[in-house]
N, C-alpha and C positions, 0 to 999 in steps of 0.2 A: 462753297462746298468743294473740297478737293477730291481728286480721284482716289487718293490714298484713304481718305476718311470714308468714302463710300464703300471701298473694297473691304475695309476692316469691319464696317457695320454689317456688310453682307456675310462675312465669314463668322461673325458672332451671332448671327440670327439663329442658326441651329448648330450649337456648339458640338453636340454629339455627332451629327452627320459630318461636320467638318473634320472632327477628330478621326472618325472611321475612314473618311476619304483619304486623309493623310496617311493613315496606317496602310490602307489598300494600295497607296502609291509606294510607301516606304519598303514594305516587304518584297514586292516584285523587283524593285530597283536594287535592293541589297543582293538579291539572288542574281540579278543581271550582272552586277559587278563581279561576283564570285565566278560566274560562268565565263564571262569574257576574260577575266584575269587568268583563268585556267587555260583558255585557248591561246592567249598571248604568251603564256609561259611555255606552252608546248611548241609554239612557233619559234620562240627565241632559242629553245633547247635544240630544235632541229637545225637552226642556222648555225649554232655553235658546233654541233656535231659535223655538219657539212664542211666546216672550215678545217677540221682536224685531218681530213683525207685518210680516214681509216676504213679498211675493208674487212668485213667479218666473213671468215671462211669456216663453214661448219658442214656437218653431214646433210645431204640433200633431204633425207627423210625427216629427221628430228634431231634436236640438240642433244638428246639423251644417248644417241648413238655416237660412241666415241671414235675419234680418228687417231691413227698411230702417230706418235710423237715425231717419227721420222719424216712425216709429211712436211714439216717445217723446212727441212733441207731441200726437198723437192720444189717447194714454192720459191725458195730463195734462188734455186738454180734456173728458174724461168727468166730471171733478170740478172745475169752475172755481172754486168757492168754497172748495176744499180742506177740506171737512168730513170726508172719508174718506181722502183722499190727501195725504201729506206731500211726497213727492219720488219721482222716477223716475230710475234710473241704468242707462244702457245699458252692457253689457259684451261684450267679444270675447275669445275664447280665443287665447292666444299660445303656450302650451305650451313655454315656454322651458326651457333647460337650460344649466348652466354648461359652457363649452367643455372638451372632453376628458373629459367625464363622460357617463354614460348615464341619469342620474336626471332625469326630467322634473318640473319644479316645477309646482304648480298656480298658474300665472301668468295673470293676467287684466288686460286694459286696460279702464279704467272712465271714465265721464264725470267730468271733473275737478270740475265745479261742484256735483254732487249726491252724489258718493261720500262725503264726510264726514257727510252727513245720513242717507243710506240706511244706511250702515255706522257709525252712531254708536257701536256697541259696540267698534269698533276703538280708541276712546279718544284721538282726536287733539286736542291742545290748540290754542288759537288761534294760537300761534306756528307749530305744525306745519302747520296748515291754510294759513296765510299762505305758508309755504315750499312747500307742495304746489301752491298756485295760481301761485306765482311761478316755480318751477323746472320747465321743460318736461320734463325727464327724471326727475322725482321718482318715487320708488317707496316703497311701504309694504310691509314684509316681516315675516312671522311669525317667531317664535323658532325654529321648526324649521329652516328653511334658514339662518337667521342663526347658529345654534349650529353647524350642520354645516360651514359654510364660513367661520366666523369673521367674519361681517359685522357692522358697527356703523353707527350714524348718521353720515353724512358720507362714507361709503365710496362709491366708484364701482365698479360691478360690470357685467359683460357677460353677456348671455344670448343663446343661439342659439335661434331659433324652430324647432319641430319640424313646423310646418305651412307650406304655401306662402304667400308666396314665400321662406321660409327666411331671414328677416332676422337680422342680428346687431346688437343694440342695446345701448347703454351707458346705465346708470341711476345716479342718485344717491339713496342711501337717506336718507329724511327721517324715517322712523318705524320702530321695531321694535315689533311688536304684542305686548303682554303678555297679551292675552286668549287663554286656551288654546284656545277654539273656533276661533280664526282663525290658529293657530300654523303651519299648513302652507301658508299662502297668500302670494302675491306679487302685489301690485296696482301698476299704474302708469297713466299718463294715456292715455286713448283718442285724444286729438288727436295725441299724439306718435306713436302707432302708425299712425294714418291718414296723417300726413305722411310717415312712413317708407315706407309702402306706395305712396303716390302717387309718391314719388321713384324707385321702381323700376318704375313703370308698372302697378302692381296696383290693383285696384278697392278702394274704401274705403267709408265711410259705411254700414256694415252691422254688425249685432250678433247675437251668439248668443242673448242673453237680456236682458230688461229687469227689473231688480229694483225693485219698487214698495214703498215704505215707507208703511204705513197708520197711521191714528190709533187704530183700535180693531179688535177681532176681528170685530164685526158689520159694520163698514165694509169690512173686508178680504173677507169672504164675499160681500157684495153687489157689490163692485167686481170680484171674481173672475168672477162670472157675467156681469157687464156687459161686461167686456173680451172674453171669448170670444164673446159674442153679437154684439158690434160687428164683429169680424173674421171671423165665420163666412161660409162660401161666398165667400171671397176667396182669391187666390193665397197670402196670408200668414195662413192660419188659425192661431190661437194655442191653446196649452194653458196655462192659469194654475193654479198650485198653490202652496200655502203652502210655506215653506222646509223644514218638517219632512218633508213628502211628497217634495219635490224631493231632499233629501239621502238619503232612504230609497231612492230609485230608483238612486242611485249605489252605495250599500251592497249592494243586491240584485243589482247587475251582477256582483259577485264571489260571488254565491250568497246564500241567505238565512242570513247569518252569525249573527244573533241567534237564529234558530230552531235552527240547527245547534249553537250553544253550549248552548242549553237542552236539546236532545236529548242532547248529550254529558254534561251534568250528570246527567241521569236515568240514563244508562248507567253513569256512575261510581257512583251510589248503589246501583244493582243489583249491580254487581261487588263493591262493599264488603260488601253484605249476604251474598252468596254466600261470600266469604272468611271473614267473621266466623262465619257459621253452620257452615261446614265445620270451622273451627278449634275451635270450642267443642264440637261433637259428638265430634271426635277426642279432645279433652282429657277429656271426660266418660267416654268408653269406657276411656281409659287409667287414669283415677283412680277407677274403680268400687270397687276394693278399698280405696283410701285413704278414700273417702267412707263406705264401709260401716264401717270401723274407727272413724272419727270418731263415727258414730252409736252404735256399740257402747260407746264409752267415755264417752258422755253428752252429746255435742253435740246441741243442740236442732234440730228440723227447720227452724225459721226461720233459724238461724245457718248451716246447711248451704246453704240457699237463697241467702242473702246472699253466701256465699263464692264460689259458682259464678257468680252474676250479677255480682258486683263484679269478678271476673277478666275477664269479657267486656267490661264497660264500661271498665275501666282499659286493656285492650289497644286498644280502639277510640279512646279519648281520647288516649293517648300516641301511637298511630300517626297520628292526624289532626294532632297538633301537629308531628310529624316532617315532615309534608308542608306544613302551613300556614305554619309559621314561616319556613323557607327561601324559600318562594315569596313570602311577604309582604315579607321583607327584600329579596329580589331586585327586586321591583317597586318597592319604596320607594326604593332607592338606584340602581337601573338600570331606570327605566321603559321599556317597550317603545314604540318609535316606530312609528306606523302610517301612514306617508306615502301608502300606496296606497288608504287608505280616506277620502280627501278631508277632510271637516271633522273627523273624529275624530283628534285630534293624537297622543295616546299613551295607552297602557294603564297605569293606576295601580291599586294594590291598593284594593279596596273593603272597608271595615270590615264592612259588612253581609255580604259574601261570606265573610269570615273567621269571623264569628260563626255564620253559617248552616252552614258546613262542620263546625265543631266540634259544634254542636247535632245535626246529622244523624248524624255519626259516633257520638256518644254514644247517640242514639236507635237506631241500627242495632246497636250493641253491646248495648244493653238488650234489644232484640227478639230478637237472635240468642242471647243467653244465657238467655232466659226459659224455653224448653222444656227445655234441659239442667238448669237450676236446679230446675224443677218435677219432673223425673224424679229428680234427686238427693234432693229432699225426700221423695219417696215410696219411696225405696230401702229395702228391708228387709235388715238386715245379714246375717242367716243365709242368705237366698236368694242374695245377692250373693256372699258368700264361698264358698258351695257351688258356684255357677256358675263362679267363677274356678278353684277347685280341680279 
């Protein structure tokens, strides 16, 4: 009688309970993979943002308080020899949406001359930069909106602004961004927006934010302090923060999602532990007679211990696979788009989350089966059969 045969017979003893136990493992483990994949994606996004050495300079009170466009020259004047500062790009929120839709795109008007420098990770070629500088209505679009609306390079598209004076502008797409960190964005030229605003009598020459590209992390930190000190006690006090911190403020506007996902993962592990422990204790009580007979016919204590423990581990392992595999395949072929989370483009399966979920499930199965296995090893055949009778 092999161990595999015994395990399969035990699992088939109560098919409904086995199936429900597998489902009870599968659902939490699937949620665990989603939660950890989200946290991993946020960490990777933060690491990529940190490498870009970009500094966000905006009004100290709120982003909706606009700063004068001339502040760009004042920031540039803080580092005349360009030892710390590479370029400054002013941006203004447009909040455009495709006509007859309700989905607002992350659309921003940017200084045409410095945008390709500050956002070098967009990956514009020399020809694309030349077209961007030449075409007044040029737009650089992420793969998110491009895939959603079927846009491609050379297409002319129309967006309606969701902020006053509610302009309707036409753009010509000159670049579709392949960088996943920029896939939700829509960039166009700030001078085009200013001209359109002036045409309807609206004020212009103001920006929501100035993105400052730095040469080093040390230079970025010193420039950050200098900028805020320069504009302190003025009507346009600034708050300068690195891109990682700036992006985190948007994510936290929807709640502390990374912390929530981590808490969810902990709850999932706790639930799985309770399920596994309850299942194994019920199985042990039902099989007391069987285990006693095994010992009576000569099964060694160690083998009895392995049989009970292996059943718990196998249940948890198979149950985790039932949750992890469908979730992983779903994220692999149908990645979730996260357009409301700004820079986070979409949620893809994390290999580390898959491995972690399986390891945790096996560990939970081992821990849950340890006490029943220890009890079965100490079981005395005569006492157990007498108690049952």
